[in-house]
Biotite code that builds the C-alpha atoms (Angstrom):
import biotite.structure as struc

atoms = struc.array([
    struc.Atom([-5.078, 66.082, -26.179], chain_id="A", res_id=1, res_name="UNK", atom_name="CA", element="C"),
    struc.Atom([-2.039, 63.681, -23.626], chain_id="A", res_id=2, res_name="UNK", atom_name="CA", element="C"),
    struc.Atom([0.864, 63.624, -25.475], chain_id="A", res_id=3, res_name="UNK", atom_name="CA", element="C"),
    struc.Atom([2.349, 61.814, -23.263], chain_id="A", res_id=4, res_name="UNK", atom_name="CA", element="C"),
    struc.Atom([3.631, 58.208, -24.476], chain_id="A", res_id=5, res_name="UNK", atom_name="CA", element="C"),
    struc.Atom([2.786, 54.616, -22.668], chain_id="A", res_id=6, res_name="UNK", atom_name="CA", element="C"),
    struc.Atom([5.465, 52.937, -20.749], chain_id="A", res_id=7, res_name="UNK", atom_name="CA", element="C"),
    struc.Atom([7.448, 50.292, -23.142], chain_id="A", res_id=8, res_name="UNK", atom_name="CA", element="C"),
    struc.Atom([6.330, 46.775, -21.041], chain_id="A", res_id=9, res_name="UNK", atom_name="CA", element="C"),
    struc.Atom([9.405, 44.935, -20.125], chain_id="A", res_id=10, res_name="UNK", atom_name="CA", element="C"),
    struc.Atom([10.065, 42.065, -21.600], chain_id="A", res_id=11, res_name="UNK", atom_name="CA", element="C"),
    struc.Atom([11.632, 39.757, -18.694], chain_id="A", res_id=12, res_name="UNK", atom_name="CA", element="C"),
    struc.Atom([15.184, 39.691, -20.480], chain_id="A", res_id=13, res_name="UNK", atom_name="CA", element="C"),
    struc.Atom([18.085, 41.212, -19.269], chain_id="A", res_id=14, res_name="UNK", atom_name="CA", element="C"),
    struc.Atom([19.377, 44.032, -21.291], chain_id="A", res_id=15, res_name="UNK", atom_name="CA", element="C"),
    struc.Atom([22.471, 44.988, -18.366], chain_id="A", res_id=16, res_name="UNK", atom_name="CA", element="C"),
    struc.Atom([24.440, 41.355, -19.382], chain_id="A", res_id=17, res_name="UNK", atom_name="CA", element="C"),
    struc.Atom([25.749, 40.332, -22.761], chain_id="A", res_id=18, res_name="UNK", atom_name="CA", element="C"),
    struc.Atom([26.521, 37.511, -23.866], chain_id="A", res_id=19, res_name="UNK", atom_name="CA", element="C"),
    struc.Atom([28.702, 36.088, -26.146], chain_id="A", res_id=20, res_name="UNK", atom_name="CA", element="C"),
    struc.Atom([28.387, 34.450, -29.683], chain_id="A", res_id=21, res_name="UNK", atom_name="CA", element="C"),
    struc.Atom([29.124, 33.682, -32.651], chain_id="A", res_id=22, res_name="UNK", atom_name="CA", element="C"),
    struc.Atom([27.990, 36.345, -36.080], chain_id="A", res_id=23, res_name="UNK", atom_name="CA", element="C"),
    struc.Atom([27.462, 35.721, -38.771], chain_id="A", res_id=24, res_name="UNK", atom_name="CA", element="C"),
    struc.Atom([25.757, 37.130, -41.441], chain_id="A", res_id=25, res_name="UNK", atom_name="CA", element="C"),
    struc.Atom([25.107, 37.120, -45.716], chain_id="A", res_id=26, res_name="UNK", atom_name="CA", element="C"),
    struc.Atom([23.196, 39.477, -48.121], chain_id="A", res_id=27, res_name="UNK", atom_name="CA", element="C"),
    struc.Atom([22.303, 38.263, -51.080], chain_id="A", res_id=28, res_name="UNK", atom_name="CA", element="C"),
    struc.Atom([24.184, 40.493, -54.371], chain_id="A", res_id=29, res_name="UNK", atom_name="CA", element="C"),
    struc.Atom([21.239, 42.922, -56.310], chain_id="A", res_id=30, res_name="UNK", atom_name="CA", element="C"),
    struc.Atom([18.269, 41.941, -54.917], chain_id="A", res_id=31, res_name="UNK", atom_name="CA", element="C"),
    struc.Atom([17.219, 45.402, -55.777], chain_id="A", res_id=32, res_name="UNK", atom_name="CA", element="C"),
    struc.Atom([17.315, 44.795, -59.257], chain_id="A", res_id=33, res_name="UNK", atom_name="CA", element="C"),
    struc.Atom([14.669, 41.814, -59.078], chain_id="A", res_id=34, res_name="UNK", atom_name="CA", element="C"),
    struc.Atom([11.241, 41.985, -58.979], chain_id="A", res_id=35, res_name="UNK", atom_name="CA", element="C"),
    struc.Atom([9.079, 41.241, -54.927], chain_id="A", res_id=36, res_name="UNK", atom_name="CA", element="C"),
    struc.Atom([8.702, 37.979, -56.957], chain_id="A", res_id=37, res_name="UNK", atom_name="CA", element="C"),
    struc.Atom([12.498, 36.865, -58.107], chain_id="A", res_id=38, res_name="UNK", atom_name="CA", element="C"),
    struc.Atom([13.212, 38.158, -54.377], chain_id="A", res_id=39, res_name="UNK", atom_name="CA", element="C"),
    struc.Atom([10.864, 35.368, -53.035], chain_id="A", res_id=40, res_name="UNK", atom_name="CA", element="C"),
    struc.Atom([12.508, 32.815, -55.198], chain_id="A", res_id=41, res_name="UNK", atom_name="CA", element="C"),
    struc.Atom([15.550, 33.764, -54.545], chain_id="A", res_id=42, res_name="UNK", atom_name="CA", element="C"),
    struc.Atom([14.820, 34.156, -50.308], chain_id="A", res_id=43, res_name="UNK", atom_name="CA", element="C"),
    struc.Atom([14.095, 31.142, -50.483], chain_id="A", res_id=44, res_name="UNK", atom_name="CA", element="C"),
    struc.Atom([16.847, 29.562, -52.400], chain_id="A", res_id=45, res_name="UNK", atom_name="CA", element="C"),
    struc.Atom([18.618, 31.302, -49.938], chain_id="A", res_id=46, res_name="UNK", atom_name="CA", element="C"),
    struc.Atom([17.179, 29.538, -46.819], chain_id="A", res_id=47, res_name="UNK", atom_name="CA", element="C"),
    struc.Atom([17.523, 26.424, -48.636], chain_id="A", res_id=48, res_name="UNK", atom_name="CA", element="C"),
    struc.Atom([20.981, 25.989, -48.991], chain_id="A", res_id=49, res_name="UNK", atom_name="CA", element="C"),
    struc.Atom([22.098, 27.963, -45.489], chain_id="A", res_id=50, res_name="UNK", atom_name="CA", element="C"),
    struc.Atom([19.528, 25.091, -44.106], chain_id="A", res_id=51, res_name="UNK", atom_name="CA", element="C"),
    struc.Atom([21.803, 22.694, -46.184], chain_id="A", res_id=52, res_name="UNK", atom_name="CA", element="C"),
    struc.Atom([25.480, 23.762, -45.346], chain_id="A", res_id=53, res_name="UNK", atom_name="CA", element="C"),
    struc.Atom([24.099, 24.283, -41.108], chain_id="A", res_id=54, res_name="UNK", atom_name="CA", element="C"),
    struc.Atom([23.257, 20.198, -41.339], chain_id="A", res_id=55, res_name="UNK", atom_name="CA", element="C"),
    struc.Atom([25.934, 18.931, -43.420], chain_id="A", res_id=56, res_name="UNK", atom_name="CA", element="C"),
    struc.Atom([28.282, 21.227, -40.834], chain_id="A", res_id=57, res_name="UNK", atom_name="CA", element="C"),
    struc.Atom([26.894, 19.510, -38.550], chain_id="A", res_id=58, res_name="UNK", atom_name="CA", element="C"),
    struc.Atom([24.897, 22.412, -36.983], chain_id="A", res_id=59, res_name="UNK", atom_name="CA", element="C"),
    struc.Atom([21.364, 22.145, -35.651], chain_id="A", res_id=60, res_name="UNK", atom_name="CA", element="C"),
    struc.Atom([19.133, 23.902, -34.099], chain_id="A", res_id=61, res_name="UNK", atom_name="CA", element="C"),
    struc.Atom([20.230, 23.947, -30.201], chain_id="A", res_id=62, res_name="UNK", atom_name="CA", element="C"),
    struc.Atom([23.447, 25.330, -31.231], chain_id="A", res_id=63, res_name="UNK", atom_name="CA", element="C"),
    struc.Atom([21.370, 28.340, -32.710], chain_id="A", res_id=64, res_name="UNK", atom_name="CA", element="C"),
    struc.Atom([19.276, 31.938, -31.602], chain_id="A", res_id=65, res_name="UNK", atom_name="CA", element="C"),
    struc.Atom([16.430, 31.940, -34.005], chain_id="A", res_id=66, res_name="UNK", atom_name="CA", element="C"),
    struc.Atom([17.773, 33.260, -37.549], chain_id="A", res_id=67, res_name="UNK", atom_name="CA", element="C"),
    struc.Atom([17.326, 37.448, -37.969], chain_id="A", res_id=68, res_name="UNK", atom_name="CA", element="C"),
    struc.Atom([15.734, 38.332, -40.905], chain_id="A", res_id=69, res_name="UNK", atom_name="CA", element="C"),
    struc.Atom([17.168, 41.302, -43.304], chain_id="A", res_id=70, res_name="UNK", atom_name="CA", element="C"),
    struc.Atom([14.746, 41.075, -45.674], chain_id="A", res_id=71, res_name="UNK", atom_name="CA", element="C"),
    struc.Atom([17.650, 40.107, -48.565], chain_id="A", res_id=72, res_name="UNK", atom_name="CA", element="C"),
    struc.Atom([19.946, 38.498, -46.116], chain_id="A", res_id=73, res_name="UNK", atom_name="CA", element="C"),
    struc.Atom([20.032, 36.843, -42.819], chain_id="A", res_id=74, res_name="UNK", atom_name="CA", element="C"),
    struc.Atom([21.411, 37.003, -39.066], chain_id="A", res_id=75, res_name="UNK", atom_name="CA", element="C"),
    struc.Atom([22.798, 33.967, -37.632], chain_id="A", res_id=76, res_name="UNK", atom_name="CA", element="C"),
    struc.Atom([24.420, 33.749, -33.812], chain_id="A", res_id=77, res_name="UNK", atom_name="CA", element="C"),
    struc.Atom([25.550, 31.107, -32.493], chain_id="A", res_id=78, res_name="UNK", atom_name="CA", element="C"),
    struc.Atom([25.724, 29.922, -29.183], chain_id="A", res_id=79, res_name="UNK", atom_name="CA", element="C"),
    struc.Atom([28.503, 29.201, -27.749], chain_id="A", res_id=80, res_name="UNK", atom_name="CA", element="C"),
    struc.Atom([28.629, 25.504, -27.553], chain_id="A", res_id=81, res_name="UNK", atom_name="CA", element="C"),
    struc.Atom([32.540, 23.812, -27.622], chain_id="A", res_id=82, res_name="UNK", atom_name="CA", element="C"),
    struc.Atom([31.165, 22.051, -30.875], chain_id="A", res_id=83, res_name="UNK", atom_name="CA", element="C"),
    struc.Atom([30.627, 24.962, -32.747], chain_id="A", res_id=84, res_name="UNK", atom_name="CA", element="C"),
    struc.Atom([34.583, 26.775, -32.766], chain_id="A", res_id=85, res_name="UNK", atom_name="CA", element="C"),
    struc.Atom([35.093, 29.317, -34.967], chain_id="A", res_id=86, res_name="UNK", atom_name="CA", element="C"),
    struc.Atom([37.391, 26.936, -37.325], chain_id="A", res_id=87, res_name="UNK", atom_name="CA", element="C"),
    struc.Atom([33.816, 25.529, -37.590], chain_id="A", res_id=88, res_name="UNK", atom_name="CA", element="C"),
    struc.Atom([32.295, 27.973, -39.919], chain_id="A", res_id=89, res_name="UNK", atom_name="CA", element="C"),
    struc.Atom([35.261, 28.995, -41.416], chain_id="A", res_id=90, res_name="UNK", atom_name="CA", element="C"),
    struc.Atom([36.916, 24.974, -42.027], chain_id="A", res_id=91, res_name="UNK", atom_name="CA", element="C"),
    struc.Atom([33.423, 23.808, -43.121], chain_id="A", res_id=92, res_name="UNK", atom_name="CA", element="C"),
    struc.Atom([29.899, 25.482, -43.043], chain_id="A", res_id=93, res_name="UNK", atom_name="CA", element="C"),
    struc.Atom([31.752, 29.187, -45.398], chain_id="A", res_id=94, res_name="UNK", atom_name="CA", element="C"),
    struc.Atom([33.043, 25.771, -47.979], chain_id="A", res_id=95, res_name="UNK", atom_name="CA", element="C"),
    struc.Atom([29.774, 24.200, -48.218], chain_id="A", res_id=96, res_name="UNK", atom_name="CA", element="C"),
    struc.Atom([28.156, 26.733, -48.272], chain_id="A", res_id=97, res_name="UNK", atom_name="CA", element="C"),
    struc.Atom([30.269, 28.011, -51.081], chain_id="A", res_id=98, res_name="UNK", atom_name="CA", element="C"),
    struc.Atom([30.014, 25.066, -52.999], chain_id="A", res_id=99, res_name="UNK", atom_name="CA", element="C"),
    struc.Atom([26.421, 24.239, -52.989], chain_id="A", res_id=100, res_name="UNK", atom_name="CA", element="C"),
    struc.Atom([25.968, 28.176, -54.139], chain_id="A", res_id=101, res_name="UNK", atom_name="CA", element="C"),
    struc.Atom([27.715, 27.461, -56.979], chain_id="A", res_id=102, res_name="UNK", atom_name="CA", element="C"),
    struc.Atom([26.092, 24.164, -57.719], chain_id="A", res_id=103, res_name="UNK", atom_name="CA", element="C"),
    struc.Atom([22.825, 25.798, -57.558], chain_id="A", res_id=104, res_name="UNK", atom_name="CA", element="C"),
    struc.Atom([23.998, 28.503, -59.939], chain_id="A", res_id=105, res_name="UNK", atom_name="CA", element="C"),
    struc.Atom([24.974, 26.344, -62.569], chain_id="A", res_id=106, res_name="UNK", atom_name="CA", element="C"),
    struc.Atom([21.931, 24.306, -62.664], chain_id="A", res_id=107, res_name="UNK", atom_name="CA", element="C"),
    struc.Atom([19.392, 26.829, -62.106], chain_id="A", res_id=108, res_name="UNK", atom_name="CA", element="C"),
    struc.Atom([18.070, 27.147, -66.185], chain_id="A", res_id=109, res_name="UNK", atom_name="CA", element="C"),
    struc.Atom([16.580, 30.879, -65.332], chain_id="A", res_id=110, res_name="UNK", atom_name="CA", element="C"),
    struc.Atom([19.844, 33.381, -64.293], chain_id="A", res_id=111, res_name="UNK", atom_name="CA", element="C"),
    struc.Atom([17.583, 36.125, -62.580], chain_id="A", res_id=112, res_name="UNK", atom_name="CA", element="C"),
    struc.Atom([17.096, 33.087, -59.739], chain_id="A", res_id=113, res_name="UNK", atom_name="CA", element="C"),
    struc.Atom([21.493, 33.142, -59.750], chain_id="A", res_id=114, res_name="UNK", atom_name="CA", element="C"),
    struc.Atom([22.122, 33.877, -56.484], chain_id="A", res_id=115, res_name="UNK", atom_name="CA", element="C"),
    struc.Atom([25.838, 34.974, -54.988], chain_id="A", res_id=116, res_name="UNK", atom_name="CA", element="C"),
    struc.Atom([26.669, 35.900, -51.555], chain_id="A", res_id=117, res_name="UNK", atom_name="CA", element="C"),
    struc.Atom([28.119, 38.600, -49.794], chain_id="A", res_id=118, res_name="UNK", atom_name="CA", element="C"),
    struc.Atom([29.136, 36.962, -46.580], chain_id="A", res_id=119, res_name="UNK", atom_name="CA", element="C"),
    struc.Atom([30.823, 38.448, -42.797], chain_id="A", res_id=120, res_name="UNK", atom_name="CA", element="C"),
    struc.Atom([31.990, 36.601, -39.966], chain_id="A", res_id=121, res_name="UNK", atom_name="CA", element="C"),
    struc.Atom([32.636, 37.951, -36.503], chain_id="A", res_id=122, res_name="UNK", atom_name="CA", element="C"),
    struc.Atom([32.285, 37.310, -32.945], chain_id="A", res_id=123, res_name="UNK", atom_name="CA", element="C"),
    struc.Atom([31.377, 39.650, -29.802], chain_id="A", res_id=124, res_name="UNK", atom_name="CA", element="C"),
    struc.Atom([28.987, 40.283, -26.288], chain_id="A", res_id=125, res_name="UNK", atom_name="CA", element="C"),
    struc.Atom([25.762, 40.821, -27.778], chain_id="A", res_id=126, res_name="UNK", atom_name="CA", element="C"),
    struc.Atom([22.799, 42.108, -26.176], chain_id="A", res_id=127, res_name="UNK", atom_name="CA", element="C"),
    struc.Atom([18.480, 40.449, -25.977], chain_id="A", res_id=128, res_name="UNK", atom_name="CA", element="C"),
    struc.Atom([16.229, 42.594, -24.986], chain_id="A", res_id=129, res_name="UNK", atom_name="CA", element="C"),
    struc.Atom([13.410, 40.031, -25.746], chain_id="A", res_id=130, res_name="UNK", atom_name="CA", element="C"),
    struc.Atom([12.696, 41.967, -29.048], chain_id="A", res_id=131, res_name="UNK", atom_name="CA", element="C"),
    struc.Atom([16.277, 41.044, -30.715], chain_id="A", res_id=132, res_name="UNK", atom_name="CA", element="C"),
    struc.Atom([19.650, 41.463, -30.758], chain_id="A", res_id=133, res_name="UNK", atom_name="CA", element="C"),
    struc.Atom([22.049, 44.560, -30.879], chain_id="A", res_id=134, res_name="UNK", atom_name="CA", element="C"),
    struc.Atom([25.029, 45.602, -29.394], chain_id="A", res_id=135, res_name="UNK", atom_name="CA", element="C"),
    struc.Atom([28.288, 47.358, -31.181], chain_id="A", res_id=136, res_name="UNK", atom_name="CA", element="C"),
    struc.Atom([29.559, 44.206, -32.031], chain_id="A", res_id=137, res_name="UNK", atom_name="CA", element="C"),
    struc.Atom([26.698, 43.389, -34.289], chain_id="A", res_id=138, res_name="UNK", atom_name="CA", element="C"),
    struc.Atom([26.971, 47.759, -36.078], chain_id="A", res_id=139, res_name="UNK", atom_name="CA", element="C"),
    struc.Atom([30.450, 46.233, -36.664], chain_id="A", res_id=140, res_name="UNK", atom_name="CA", element="C"),
    struc.Atom([29.394, 43.122, -37.772], chain_id="A", res_id=141, res_name="UNK", atom_name="CA", element="C"),
    struc.Atom([27.452, 44.419, -40.460], chain_id="A", res_id=142, res_name="UNK", atom_name="CA", element="C"),
    struc.Atom([29.659, 47.319, -41.648], chain_id="A", res_id=143, res_name="UNK", atom_name="CA", element="C"),
    struc.Atom([32.048, 45.546, -42.258], chain_id="A", res_id=144, res_name="UNK", atom_name="CA", element="C"),
    struc.Atom([29.304, 43.985, -44.571], chain_id="A", res_id=145, res_name="UNK", atom_name="CA", element="C"),
    struc.Atom([28.327, 46.552, -46.137], chain_id="A", res_id=146, res_name="UNK", atom_name="CA", element="C"),
    struc.Atom([32.241, 47.430, -46.875], chain_id="A", res_id=147, res_name="UNK", atom_name="CA", element="C"),
    struc.Atom([31.684, 49.101, -50.418], chain_id="A", res_id=148, res_name="UNK", atom_name="CA", element="C"),
    struc.Atom([34.786, 46.874, -51.221], chain_id="A", res_id=149, res_name="UNK", atom_name="CA", element="C"),
    struc.Atom([33.626, 43.798, -49.829], chain_id="A", res_id=150, res_name="UNK", atom_name="CA", element="C"),
    struc.Atom([30.636, 44.541, -53.037], chain_id="A", res_id=151, res_name="UNK", atom_name="CA", element="C"),
    struc.Atom([34.042, 45.666, -55.665], chain_id="A", res_id=152, res_name="UNK", atom_name="CA", element="C"),
    struc.Atom([35.038, 41.949, -54.670], chain_id="A", res_id=153, res_name="UNK", atom_name="CA", element="C"),
    struc.Atom([31.946, 40.418, -55.513], chain_id="A", res_id=154, res_name="UNK", atom_name="CA", element="C"),
    struc.Atom([31.320, 42.173, -58.465], chain_id="A", res_id=155, res_name="UNK", atom_name="CA", element="C"),
    struc.Atom([34.916, 42.372, -59.818], chain_id="A", res_id=156, res_name="UNK", atom_name="CA", element="C"),
    struc.Atom([35.016, 37.741, -59.262], chain_id="A", res_id=157, res_name="UNK", atom_name="CA", element="C"),
    struc.Atom([31.967, 36.954, -61.796], chain_id="A", res_id=158, res_name="UNK", atom_name="CA", element="C"),
    struc.Atom([32.763, 32.996, -61.452], chain_id="A", res_id=159, res_name="UNK", atom_name="CA", element="C"),
    struc.Atom([32.648, 33.395, -57.209], chain_id="A", res_id=160, res_name="UNK", atom_name="CA", element="C"),
    struc.Atom([29.464, 32.962, -55.928], chain_id="A", res_id=161, res_name="UNK", atom_name="CA", element="C"),
    struc.Atom([30.428, 34.530, -52.505], chain_id="A", res_id=162, res_name="UNK", atom_name="CA", element="C"),
    struc.Atom([32.878, 36.802, -50.879], chain_id="A", res_id=163, res_name="UNK", atom_name="CA", element="C"),
    struc.Atom([33.860, 36.352, -47.675], chain_id="A", res_id=164, res_name="UNK", atom_name="CA", element="C"),
    struc.Atom([35.512, 39.239, -45.273], chain_id="A", res_id=165, res_name="UNK", atom_name="CA", element="C"),
    struc.Atom([36.447, 37.812, -41.985], chain_id="A", res_id=166, res_name="UNK", atom_name="CA", element="C"),
    struc.Atom([36.985, 40.386, -38.533], chain_id="A", res_id=167, res_name="UNK", atom_name="CA", element="C"),
    struc.Atom([40.217, 41.617, -37.284], chain_id="A", res_id=168, res_name="UNK", atom_name="CA", element="C"),
    struc.Atom([39.498, 39.380, -34.367], chain_id="A", res_id=169, res_name="UNK", atom_name="CA", element="C"),
    struc.Atom([38.802, 36.495, -36.135], chain_id="A", res_id=170, res_name="UNK", atom_name="CA", element="C"),
    struc.Atom([41.780, 37.243, -38.562], chain_id="A", res_id=171, res_name="UNK", atom_name="CA", element="C"),
    struc.Atom([44.771, 37.692, -35.599], chain_id="A", res_id=172, res_name="UNK", atom_name="CA", element="C"),
    struc.Atom([43.069, 34.247, -33.450], chain_id="A", res_id=173, res_name="UNK", atom_name="CA", element="C"),
    struc.Atom([42.400, 31.887, -35.774], chain_id="A", res_id=174, res_name="UNK", atom_name="CA", element="C"),
    struc.Atom([43.430, 32.481, -39.592], chain_id="A", res_id=175, res_name="UNK", atom_name="CA", element="C"),
    struc.Atom([46.591, 34.135, -38.517], chain_id="A", res_id=176, res_name="UNK", atom_name="CA", element="C"),
    struc.Atom([47.745, 30.916, -36.280], chain_id="A", res_id=177, res_name="UNK", atom_name="CA", element="C"),
    struc.Atom([47.135, 28.336, -38.920], chain_id="A", res_id=178, res_name="UNK", atom_name="CA", element="C"),
    struc.Atom([43.260, 27.041, -37.386], chain_id="A", res_id=179, res_name="UNK", atom_name="CA", element="C"),
    struc.Atom([42.457, 27.012, -41.517], chain_id="A", res_id=180, res_name="UNK", atom_name="CA", element="C"),
    struc.Atom([44.069, 28.243, -44.908], chain_id="A", res_id=181, res_name="UNK", atom_name="CA", element="C"),
    struc.Atom([41.067, 30.445, -46.072], chain_id="A", res_id=182, res_name="UNK", atom_name="CA", element="C"),
    struc.Atom([44.007, 30.993, -48.377], chain_id="A", res_id=183, res_name="UNK", atom_name="CA", element="C"),
    struc.Atom([45.665, 35.141, -48.988], chain_id="A", res_id=184, res_name="UNK", atom_name="CA", element="C"),
    struc.Atom([43.165, 37.726, -48.497], chain_id="A", res_id=185, res_name="UNK", atom_name="CA", element="C"),
    struc.Atom([42.385, 39.753, -51.310], chain_id="A", res_id=186, res_name="UNK", atom_name="CA", element="C"),
    struc.Atom([41.757, 42.833, -49.710], chain_id="A", res_id=187, res_name="UNK", atom_name="CA", element="C"),
    struc.Atom([41.177, 44.397, -46.559], chain_id="A", res_id=188, res_name="UNK", atom_name="CA", element="C"),
    struc.Atom([38.589, 46.876, -45.901], chain_id="A", res_id=189, res_name="UNK", atom_name="CA", element="C"),
    struc.Atom([38.977, 49.548, -42.408], chain_id="A", res_id=190, res_name="UNK", atom_name="CA", element="C"),
    struc.Atom([35.739, 51.020, -41.872], chain_id="A", res_id=191, res_name="UNK", atom_name="CA", element="C"),
    struc.Atom([34.804, 54.019, -39.377], chain_id="A", res_id=192, res_name="UNK", atom_name="CA", element="C"),
    struc.Atom([32.315, 53.350, -35.962], chain_id="A", res_id=193, res_name="UNK", atom_name="CA", element="C"),
    struc.Atom([31.922, 54.734, -32.769], chain_id="A", res_id=194, res_name="UNK", atom_name="CA", element="C"),
    struc.Atom([35.006, 57.708, -33.977], chain_id="A", res_id=195, res_name="UNK", atom_name="CA", element="C"),
    struc.Atom([36.732, 54.080, -33.866], chain_id="A", res_id=196, res_name="UNK", atom_name="CA", element="C"),
    struc.Atom([39.361, 52.309, -37.388], chain_id="A", res_id=197, res_name="UNK", atom_name="CA", element="C"),
    struc.Atom([38.186, 48.309, -37.644], chain_id="A", res_id=198, res_name="UNK", atom_name="CA", element="C"),
    struc.Atom([39.631, 46.990, -40.247], chain_id="A", res_id=199, res_name="UNK", atom_name="CA", element="C"),
    struc.Atom([38.589, 43.083, -41.957], chain_id="A", res_id=200, res_name="UNK", atom_name="CA", element="C"),
    struc.Atom([39.550, 41.142, -44.608], chain_id="A", res_id=201, res_name="UNK", atom_name="CA", element="C"),
    struc.Atom([38.293, 39.902, -47.996], chain_id="A", res_id=202, res_name="UNK", atom_name="CA", element="C"),
    struc.Atom([38.391, 36.326, -48.671], chain_id="A", res_id=203, res_name="UNK", atom_name="CA", element="C"),
    struc.Atom([37.359, 33.995, -51.627], chain_id="A", res_id=204, res_name="UNK", atom_name="CA", element="C"),
    struc.Atom([36.344, 30.411, -50.591], chain_id="A", res_id=205, res_name="UNK", atom_name="CA", element="C"),
    struc.Atom([37.674, 27.022, -52.187], chain_id="A", res_id=206, res_name="UNK", atom_name="CA", element="C"),
    struc.Atom([34.550, 25.228, -51.806], chain_id="A", res_id=207, res_name="UNK", atom_name="CA", element="C"),
    struc.Atom([34.473, 21.911, -50.353], chain_id="A", res_id=208, res_name="UNK", atom_name="CA", element="C"),
    struc.Atom([33.883, 18.651, -52.336], chain_id="A", res_id=209, res_name="UNK", atom_name="CA", element="C"),
    struc.Atom([30.047, 17.994, -53.684], chain_id="A", res_id=210, res_name="UNK", atom_name="CA", element="C"),
    struc.Atom([30.464, 14.597, -51.625], chain_id="A", res_id=211, res_name="UNK", atom_name="CA", element="C"),
    struc.Atom([30.686, 16.538, -48.437], chain_id="A", res_id=212, res_name="UNK", atom_name="CA", element="C"),
    struc.Atom([27.951, 19.183, -48.503], chain_id="A", res_id=213, res_name="UNK", atom_name="CA", element="C"),
    struc.Atom([25.311, 16.824, -47.654], chain_id="A", res_id=214, res_name="UNK", atom_name="CA", element="C"),
    struc.Atom([25.454, 14.284, -44.377], chain_id="A", res_id=215, res_name="UNK", atom_name="CA", element="C"),
    struc.Atom([26.480, 11.087, -45.094], chain_id="A", res_id=216, res_name="UNK", atom_name="CA", element="C"),
    struc.Atom([23.668, 8.911, -45.927], chain_id="A", res_id=217, res_name="UNK", atom_name="CA", element="C"),
    struc.Atom([21.549, 11.411, -46.481], chain_id="A", res_id=218, res_name="UNK", atom_name="CA", element="C"),
    struc.Atom([20.204, 11.840, -50.710], chain_id="A", res_id=219, res_name="UNK", atom_name="CA", element="C"),
    struc.Atom([20.216, 15.738, -51.626], chain_id="A", res_id=220, res_name="UNK", atom_name="CA", element="C"),
    struc.Atom([17.311, 17.512, -50.638], chain_id="A", res_id=221, res_name="UNK", atom_name="CA", element="C"),
    struc.Atom([14.854, 18.979, -52.914], chain_id="A", res_id=222, res_name="UNK", atom_name="CA", element="C"),
    struc.Atom([15.082, 22.718, -51.880], chain_id="A", res_id=223, res_name="UNK", atom_name="CA", element="C"),
    struc.Atom([11.252, 22.856, -51.789], chain_id="A", res_id=224, res_name="UNK", atom_name="CA", element="C"),
    struc.Atom([11.326, 20.195, -48.962], chain_id="A", res_id=225, res_name="UNK", atom_name="CA", element="C"),
    struc.Atom([14.259, 20.920, -47.016], chain_id="A", res_id=226, res_name="UNK", atom_name="CA", element="C"),
    struc.Atom([13.413, 20.288, -43.316], chain_id="A", res_id=227, res_name="UNK", atom_name="CA", element="C"),
    struc.Atom([15.184, 23.503, -41.637], chain_id="A", res_id=228, res_name="UNK", atom_name="CA", element="C"),
    struc.Atom([17.269, 23.512, -38.902], chain_id="A", res_id=229, res_name="UNK", atom_name="CA", element="C"),
    struc.Atom([17.361, 26.954, -39.601], chain_id="A", res_id=230, res_name="UNK", atom_name="CA", element="C"),
    struc.Atom([13.824, 27.641, -37.313], chain_id="A", res_id=231, res_name="UNK", atom_name="CA", element="C"),
    struc.Atom([11.342, 28.871, -38.421], chain_id="A", res_id=232, res_name="UNK", atom_name="CA", element="C"),
    struc.Atom([8.196, 30.964, -36.086], chain_id="A", res_id=233, res_name="UNK", atom_name="CA", element="C"),
    struc.Atom([6.062, 29.262, -34.027], chain_id="A", res_id=234, res_name="UNK", atom_name="CA", element="C"),
    struc.Atom([2.239, 28.891, -35.265], chain_id="A", res_id=235, res_name="UNK", atom_name="CA", element="C"),
    struc.Atom([0.456, 32.102, -33.731], chain_id="A", res_id=236, res_name="UNK", atom_name="CA", element="C"),
    struc.Atom([-2.456, 29.952, -32.038], chain_id="A", res_id=237, res_name="UNK", atom_name="CA", element="C"),
    struc.Atom([-6.257, 31.762, -32.881], chain_id="A", res_id=238, res_name="UNK", atom_name="CA", element="C"),
    struc.Atom([-6.761, 34.024, -30.784], chain_id="A", res_id=239, res_name="UNK", atom_name="CA", element="C"),
    struc.Atom([-3.106, 35.930, -30.228], chain_id="A", res_id=240, res_name="UNK", atom_name="CA", element="C"),
    struc.Atom([-2.722, 39.886, -30.365], chain_id="A", res_id=241, res_name="UNK", atom_name="CA", element="C"),
    struc.Atom([-0.583, 41.088, -31.876], chain_id="A", res_id=242, res_name="UNK", atom_name="CA", element="C"),
])
């Protein structure tokens, strides 16, 4: 029997040239303790609230790579446009998402559908080989997001709908200089990767005022009717093969 592996076809993308992206990833608390039906509803809510936060912040599809779904979370990569600086994500997007989560959790009638998130913000070089994005900076972002101490902060702050961990580079370049006031870090976090120790800082963001959580002149959009700024995959044409 021939055991030789067939060559993997090229996607036409360069895997040698990195591109700079802002990295935001979120992960839902306690998803493994929910049924699949509840998980599906929480995923819908998560995407809808992210969409509303992005729109209220003035961010749309042209600023984003296609979102990478992670089951109980999502990875968003922001292209380096001048109109989406790190300060916009830290000073507007995160507080808006925090406010929307708080609003949802107060108004939802079913406790199982309350949603709390861990979020990480980092920036760095990534590669796109056509199948997806990869690179050390993405690995670091997820190491910080999944650090046990970050999960512990969320568990110990039951009234906070979102906990944010920022990488040391985000702190050094943005927060330390006072461009955005995140308040004092509630904890520092250290992760081990590539034989190095990397630091992050954990914050409990304050929500933005409710009247600023949606674009001016637009009524509140029901979650089920959201027109996504987060682009969905294009429908497959008939006869397309996997």
